[in-house]
C-alpha positions in Angstrom: 252.4 -24.0 32.1 249.8 -22.4 29.8 252.4 -20.2 28.3 254.7 -23.2 27.5 251.7 -25.0 26.0 251.0 -21.9 23.8 254.6 -21.8 22.6 254.6 -25.5 21.8 251.3 -25.1 19.8 252.6 -22.1 18.0 255.7 -24.0 17.0 253.6 -26.7 15.3 252.1 -24.1 13.0 253.8 -25.0 9.8 252.9 -26.0 6.2 250.4 -28.9 6.2 251.0 -31.1 3.1 248.7 -33.2 0.9 249.6 -36.6 -0.5 249.5 -36.5 -4.3 248.3 -32.8 -4.6 248.4 -33.0 -8.4 246.0 -36.0 -8.5 248.4 -38.1 -10.5 247.4 -41.7 -11.5 246.5 -43.8 -14.4 243.5 -42.1 -16.1 240.2 -43.9 -15.8 236.6 -43.6 -14.6 235.0 -44.3 -11.3 237.9 -44.1 -8.9 239.9 -41.7 -6.8 243.6 -41.1 -7.6 246.4 -42.6 -5.4 246.6 -41.0 -2.0 242.9 -40.0 -2.0 239.8 -41.8 -0.7 236.5 -41.9 -2.6 233.5 -40.8 -0.7 230.8 -42.3 -2.9 229.8 -44.8 -0.2 227.5 -42.0 1.0 225.3 -42.7 -2.0 224.8 -46.5 -2.6 224.7 -47.3 -6.2 226.4 -44.2 -7.4 229.9 -44.1 -8.9 233.1 -42.5 -7.6 235.1 -39.6 -9.0 237.1 -39.9 -12.2 240.9 -39.6 -12.9 240.8 -37.5 -16.1 241.3 -37.0 -19.0 239.8 -39.6 -21.2 236.4 -40.5 -19.6 232.9 -39.3 -20.4 234.3 -37.2 -23.3 236.5 -35.1 -21.1 239.8 -34.4 -22.9 241.1 -31.1 -21.4 244.9 -31.0 -20.8 245.9 -31.0 -17.1 247.2 -27.9 -15.4 250.0 -29.8 -13.7 251.4 -33.3 -14.4 249.4 -35.7 -16.5 246.1 -36.1 -14.8 243.5 -34.4 -12.6 240.1 -35.2 -11.0 236.6 -34.8 -12.3 233.8 -34.5 -9.8 230.1 -34.3 -10.6 226.8 -33.3 -9.0 223.6 -35.1 -10.1 220.0 -34.4 -10.6 219.0 -37.1 -8.0 220.6 -35.1 -5.2 223.9 -36.9 -5.1 227.4 -35.7 -5.6 231.1 -36.7 -5.7 233.9 -36.0 -3.3 237.4 -37.2 -2.4 239.2 -37.1 0.9 242.5 -37.8 2.6 244.2 -37.7 6.0 246.6 -34.7 6.0 250.3 -34.9 6.6 249.9 -32.7 9.7 247.2 -30.9 11.5 245.3 -27.7 10.6 245.2 -26.0 14.0 242.2 -24.4 15.5 242.2 -20.6 15.2 245.2 -20.5 12.9 244.7 -19.0 9.4 246.0 -20.9 6.4 246.2 -20.1 2.7 245.2 -22.9 0.3 245.3 -22.8 -3.5 243.9 -25.1 -6.1 243.3 -25.0 -9.9 239.6 -25.4 -10.9 237.6 -25.3 -14.1 234.7 -27.0 -15.7 234.6 -29.2 -18.8 232.5 -28.3 -21.9 231.6 -32.0 -22.1 230.9 -34.5 -19.3 228.5 -37.0 -20.8 227.2 -39.6 -18.4 223.9 -41.5 -17.7 221.5 -40.0 -15.2 219.6 -42.5 -13.0 216.7 -40.0 -12.6 216.3 -38.3 -16.0 216.5 -41.1 -18.5 216.4 -44.8 -19.3 219.6 -46.7 -18.6 222.3 -46.0 -21.2 221.1 -42.6 -22.3 223.7 -39.9 -21.6 223.4 -36.3 -20.6 225.9 -33.5 -20.6 226.7 -32.7 -16.9 227.6 -29.0 -17.5 225.4 -26.9 -15.3 227.7 -24.7 -13.2 228.7 -26.0 -9.8 231.2 -25.2 -7.0 233.9 -26.7 -4.9 233.3 -27.1 -1.1 236.3 -27.8 1.2 235.4 -29.7 4.3 237.5 -30.4 7.4 237.1 -33.1 10.1 238.7 -35.9 12.0 237.6 -38.7 9.7 237.8 -39.4 6.0 234.8 -37.8 4.1 233.5 -36.1 7.3 231.5 -33.0 6.6 232.1 -31.5 10.0 233.2 -28.0 9.1 233.1 -26.0 5.9 236.6 -24.5 5.6 236.0 -22.8 2.3 233.9 -22.8 -0.9 234.5 -21.4 -4.3 232.3 -19.2 -6.3 230.3 -20.7 -9.2 232.7 -22.4 -11.5 231.9 -21.3 -15.1 235.3 -21.1 -16.8 236.4 -23.8 -19.2 240.0 -22.7 -18.6 242.1 -23.5 -15.5 242.0 -20.8 -12.9 243.8 -20.5 -9.6 241.5 -20.2 -6.6 243.0 -19.0 -3.3 241.3 -19.5 0.0 242.1 -18.3 3.5 240.8 -20.8 6.0 240.6 -20.7 9.8 239.4 -24.0 11.4 237.1 -23.8 14.4 238.5 -27.1 15.6 241.7 -29.0 14.8 241.5 -30.7 11.4 243.2 -33.9 10.4 241.2 -34.9 7.3 240.2 -32.8 4.3 237.4 -33.4 1.8 237.1 -31.8 -1.7 233.5 -31.9 -2.8 231.5 -30.9 -5.9 228.3 -29.2 -4.9 225.3 -27.3 -6.2 225.3 -23.5 -6.4 223.1 -23.5 -3.3 220.5 -25.7 -1.4 217.5 -23.7 -2.6 217.5 -24.9 -6.2 216.5 -28.2 -7.8 219.4 -30.7 -8.0 221.0 -30.8 -11.5 223.8 -32.4 -13.5 227.1 -30.5 -13.4 230.9 -31.0 -13.2 234.1 -29.4 -11.8 237.7 -30.3 -12.6 240.4 -29.9 -9.9 244.2 -30.0 -10.2 247.5 -28.8 -8.7 246.5 -28.2 -5.1 249.0 -26.5 -2.7 250.0 -27.1 0.8 248.1 -25.4 3.6 250.4 -22.5 4.5 250.0 -20.7 7.9 249.6 -17.0 7.7 250.7 -14.2 9.9 247.9 -12.3 11.5 248.3 -9.3 9.1 248.2 -11.6 6.1 245.1 -13.5 7.4 242.9 -10.4 7.1 243.0 -10.6 3.3 239.9 -11.7 1.5 239.9 -15.0 -0.6 241.0 -14.3 -4.1 239.7 -16.4 -7.0 240.7 -16.7 -10.6 244.2 -15.2 -10.1 
């Protein structure tokens, strides 16, 4: 019986797809693109992510399609994230490769609730990183699946991650976050575009290290 269960589980190990992986939608501030759920409810009074380009002086061309997502971290210890339910399940103890294009914008001018009077804008450009969370609910920060290095490049770069969930994952969250928890919160941004499916790897392939900027 156990052997049959194992074979059935192994048979379900296939590409796990995202809805709208290129973050396509009508450009505009303070909302998640179609197919994605905004996680700003975690911080009452703060705004959602942005469908770029065109908001907050961000005009960079997309890497794929017409639009992409801008996520910020703030100096009042709040940050932005988007989430969605996967079209499949990331299985416990199975290794997957995931790729996404990331960069940072030279300009991301927005008010800061902490640092200035209302209406004054600051440039949110201190380097930040992408954290990828897995869970069973939208926006759940149950398990860190992967995180990028510090994003400093103003040009799109492909970041590849090998992830291996500790528990089955049905929801994914893409989050901008500070370099680490030991420093004072600051204002920064990352841009994300052109995400891949989660592709299961053979055991020999899963031993590779994550490769960024390729």
